[in-house]
N, C-alpha and C positions, 0 to 999 in steps of 0.2 A: 290784534286779529287772534290772540289764543284767548284773551278773553273772551271775548266774544263765541270762539268756537265753546270755549267751558260753558257760560253761560245757555248756549242752546243747546249744548246735550243737555244743562241739566233739567232744562225746560222739557226737551222731547222724554227724560226717562220719566219723569213728573207726570205726565200725558200719559203713558203706559201704565205706569201707578195706579192712575185713578180708573181709567177702565178698568184694570183686572180686581181693585176693592170692590169695586161697585157690578160686576159680574153676577148672574147669579145661576148655577148650574139646575137647582131643582135640588127635591132630593126625592128616593125610592127606599120601599122594605122590601129583602125579599131575601133567602137563603144562600148558601154557596155551598158547594162542594166541595172548595179547596179548604184544607186547612184543619181549624175546629168545626164540625157536622154543625155543632151546634150555633155558630157566629151568625148574628144575623146583618145583612149590607144594609148601612143606613144611609151611604150616597158611596155610588159604585164612582171607579178611579175613570173621570171623563174629560177626562181636561188633554188638552191638545197638547204634544210637541211643541217646543219652539221651532221656529225658524233662525237660521243664523242672524237674520237680523235680529231679531228679540234678545238672542243671547247676547249681541253686540250690545244694546240698552241697557239690560239689566247689569252688563260688566261698570257700565259705564256710570251707573247710581251708585250699584258697590262700592267703585274707586272714589265716590265723593268721598267717604269716611276716610280713605287714604289720603285727602289732601297736605302740604305741608302744617304740620300742629298740632295735627290728631291722630291719637295711634289706635289702634287694632288690640282688642276686640271693643274697645271702651267708648270709640267713634259711632258705632252701629247701632240704630235707633230701635235697640234690644224692646222695651216698654210694649212700642208700636207691632211689632213684629209679635209678639207674642200675645198681644191682643186678638194680630190676624189669627194666630194660630188655635187661640180659645172657642176663636169664633169658625171656625174651618172653614174662610174664606180661601179664596182662590189663591193669592201669593204663593201658602205656604205648602198650598197643592200640588202649586203649577212647580216648584220644589222637589217636591219629591217624585213629581212625577217625569219631571227632567233629568238631576241631579239626586237619587236617591241615598247613596255617601253620601255627600255634601251634608243631608237635611239630618240624618247619623254623624255627622263631626259637630254641626253645630247643637243638636242634640245632649252629647257629650260634655261640649263649653258648656251650654246653660248647668246641667249637673255639677260640675267640678266649679260654678259660681254661685251656685245656690244653694249646695246639700252640704251641712256638716254630717248630720244622723237622719235617720227614720225609724218608723218601726210599721212591722204590716203581717197581715197570716202569708205566709209562704206555702203553695201548693206545689206536689210535684209527684210526677213518677216516670220511674226512669226503668228503661232495657236493663239491669245489669245480669254476669253470666246467663245470659241467653233468654230472661224470663222479665216478664212485668212487672214491677211492684207501687206500688200492693194490688193491683190487678187492673186491667183495661179501663174500669167504669169506676176507681177509687180513686183517690188521690194523699198523699202522705200530708197532712194539715200541719203546718209546727209557725208557732208563733214568734217574733225573729225581731230582732235591736239591733239596727247597724250603726258604727261612728266610726267614720274616716280617716280621722288624726287622734290617736294610732289607730287602724284601721283593729277594730274589735265589731267580734259578733259574738251574740247571745242565742241561742233556738231553746226552744222547748214544745217537747212534740205533744198534739193534742190528739191526732188523730195518725193508726196506723205507726207508731213507731219501730223500729228495727232494731238495733245496737244501744241507741241510746234513747235515756227518756229525755236529757237535759243537756248543755254543750256551754262551754262559753270560751272563746279563744280570744285572746288579744298577744297583735305583732309584739314579738320582742319581751313578753314575758312570759314566766313558768316554763324556763328555757326554749321557749320558740313552742310548745306543746300546747294542747286544748285541753281542759279539765273538762270530763266527764259524769255522768253520774245513770250509770248503764239503766237500760230500762228489765222490768222483770225480775226476776229474785234477789239481783246483784244492784237494787237501787237503793239500798244504804248506804252504799259505796260512792267515794269520788276518786275517781281515779284520772294520772295522767298519758297521753297519746298522741302519738308523734301525725302529723298534719298529714301526710301523704303516707299513713302505716298502711299495714294488712286494713284493719279495720274500718282505717276510714275509706282504701278502693273498694272496700265489700259492702261500705252505705252509699257511695252512687258514684255516677259519673266527676263530680267538680267537688273537691274537700272543701272544707271549711274558709280555707283562708282563699278561698276564688268564688268564692259564695257573694253574691250581692246583687242589687244594680245596675252599679257602675262598674263591674268587674264583667257582668253581662253585655253590657252595653260597650266598650273596650275590646273585650274577645271578637265581641261581632266585625264589630270597627276593623281589626286588625286582621281577621282573615277576610274580609270582602276588599282591604288597601291592596293586600298581596295575590286577589283575585286580579284585583282593577292594573297590577303593575304587569302580573301574565297576559292581559288580554283575557283572559277567562272571566269573567267578574257578568254574571248573568241574573241582575237585580230588579226587581219591579213593583210597581207599586198597585197595590189592589182596593183602593179605596179605604173610607170610614166603616168599620162595624162595631157593633157589639158581640162581645164575650161574655157568657153567662159566669165563668168561673172569676172573672173581673170584678161582678155586681154591675155588668151591663154597659162598665165605661165604655163611652164612645174611642176608639183606637185607630191613630192609622195602622193598615196593616203593608209591611211590605217582606216581599216572596224572593228567596233566593234559589234558583233549579234551573240546571241543575248545578252541582259543583264538581270544578276540573282541576285536578282530581278531587274523588273523594276525600275526608278529608278525619281525621281524628283514629284512632281504632279499629274502630264499625263502620266505616265506610258514611258517615251522614255525607247524602247526597242532595235532601232537602233540608234549607232552614227557613220558618218562619216568624217574624218579628210583630208583635205586636205593642206600639207607639202610645198613650196616652196622648188624647188630642190634647188634654191641659198642661201637660209638665212637659210632654215630649219625651218620657223616660220610658224603654225599654220593660214593659212590664208584663210581657209575656213572652215564652218562647215555642216552638215544636219542631223536633230534630226527626226526621226518617232518614233512613238506609237507600242503596241501589236498588232495592226493591219493594220500597213503597210502607216497609215496618216502620212504627213507631219506635225512636232511641229513646226519647226523654220530651218531656212536657211540662213547664216550669212556668208559674205566677206569681207574682208579687199584689196583692192586693189587700184596698184599703191601706194603703200607704197614708201615714200619715210624718210631714215635714219637719225636721229641726224638732222633735217635740221635747218635752221636758223628761230627761232620762235619770233616773237616780243612780248618784257615785255608785253604788252598790252590784249596778244590773250589771258591769262584768267582772267581776270578782266572785269571788269560789261561794261569797255567800248570797250568787243568786242561783246556786245551786239545790 
């Protein structure tokens, strides 16, 4: 009897998957007034909420991977899931619409399985000491290389440097300090600075030890998870958009607002996250306070995953 029940559950779940895979909601192009004012909506978030029956069916399908002899997460059909995600088809969007926190968790898992290092162009502007730097219309533009083990970061400012022109940091090396080539007249020097010292805090909201795609994703997730446990998580999916700062790459847009209570010292109340449709990585973030003022805007553009990085990239020689 149990065998027949399991077989019936598999057939039922497979039918739901076939329907979802072949459904087509259509696409539309229009502008949006939330988040980045220049983003373009590629596909609105029009996925219906799951009924309780749908949730049970999806749980049955998911539990097939947990049958004896199969381990999580290796048993999950990752290639198929990722192909569905790449094409923007309904199953991933259903997850985003009905369990966005679950999607963020899967995105982190995918990053941790696939990424050892990456290069990118990092764009940022932040409100530090009450003022937006560099301006409301410009970004610091930084060429960056990141290696996960040991955690290592190299950053070279291409536009609007503040205190540093180049920085390198390797966790556990150089007394756990960063090596800095200052901008301006001090550019002929290389100095050591504490990663959480006064200069670092003056230069941005997050120190170099907290920089990068993975740390941004996990920081967002932990905050969301804590709010969910308190029963105060307000997280929603807002469709597929193209953001100019990301080279118009299609991204899933998530928004968390309000944040109860507002977080961090400057009362972050609104969080917007852009997750690349192909990689699922959080490649864009916007933060606003309780008055709607911009606190920070960050983009990881032109990301190259697991590139060949020269051995000297994370040493003094790179400065």
